[in-house]
N, C-alpha and C positions, 0 to 999 in steps of 0.2 A: 372515517376514523383517523385522527391525527397520528403522526408517527410516534409521538411520545406514548400513545395509548396502545400501540401494537405490542404483542408478545414477541418472544424470540423466534416463534415459528410462523407468525403472520407475514405474508408476502406484500411487497409494494408494487404498485402499478409503475409502468415506465415513466409516467409524468412525475410521480412521487419520488422515484429514484433520481431522476434528473434534477429535481428541486433540491433534494438533500445533498447530492454531490456538489451542486453549485454553491450551496450554503456551507457545507462542512469539509468537502474534499475536492477542491477545485482542480487538482491535477488528475483526478480519476474520471472515467467516462463509462457510459453504458453502451455495450455492444453485444448483440446476439444473446441477450439474457444474462450477461455477466457484467459486473463492475470490474474495470481494468485500470491498471497503472503501468506505464513503461518507465523503468528506471534505467537511465543511460550511465554506463560505467566507463572507466578508462582502459579496460582490458579484462582478460580472463580471471586474474586473481581477484580483481574488484567484483566481477560478476559472481564469483563463488562466495565472496563475503556477503553479498546481498542475498543470494540463495540460502545460505546457511542461516542468516538472521531471520529471514521470512520463515524458514523451516522451523526454527526454534519457537518463534512467536505463535505459529500455527499449531504446533504440537502442544504447546502450553495451553492454548485456547481450546484444543481438540476440535478445530474447525480448519479444514485443509483446502488451500487454493490449488488451482492448476497453475503451472508456470511454463512459460516459453523462455528458454535460456539460450543465449548466443554469446559470441565473444565479447561484445561491448554493450549488452543490454539484457534486462530481465523484464518480462511482462508477467505481472501478477493478475490472476483472474479469480474472482470470488463469486460464488453462487451457492445457496443452500440446497444441496441435492435432495435432502429429505423433504423439504418444503416445496421444491421445484420452482424456486424463484429467489429474489433478493429479500433478505430479512435483516433484522437488527444485528444478527450475528455477523453478517457480511460488513455492515457499516462499522461495527465496533472493531473487528479485526483489521479492516482497512485503515481505520484511524490509528490503531496501535502500530501497524506496519509503517505508516507514514511518519508517525512521531519518532520512531527509532531510526528508520533508514534516512530520513531527511534531516536528522539532527545535525546542526552545525555549531559545535561548542564555541568556535571562535567568534560567533556573533553575539554571545551572551555576556561577554566582558568578564568572565571568571578566570580562574587559574588554568582551565583547559583551553588551550589556544586553537586547537584544530590543526588539520594538516597544513603545511606551508603552501603558499601559492606558487607551487612548482610542479610541473607535470610529472616529475618522478615520484611524487608523494600523493597526488590527488587520486582518489579512487572513485568518487561519484561525481557526476556532472549535475550539480544542484540546479534546481529551477530558480530563476530569478524572482 
């Protein structure tokens, strides 16, 4: 069954998960039955901003990740507990989290310039 044909409760094999992550979410990886992403931050205040954002998106989606929180990073872990595996819910929430957390307005050329290139104002260490 192709991934587009799966319902929100159908689980993916490890090979299917790896293929979708490579195609859609290259900064995410599969480990011990979870899809994961580590966001590096510039310190505690930034870490809390990431945690709060992920919390808001997860609650709005009513699909909740596990998180490991430290001074300068947050690890987000997704797996559908009810289905006992990775489902479309996990990929969709991961994509929304990635879209919001990794957003860099200064790269879009609009009125929103993004944070200055100054360590006092940077909060997320963006992937290149």
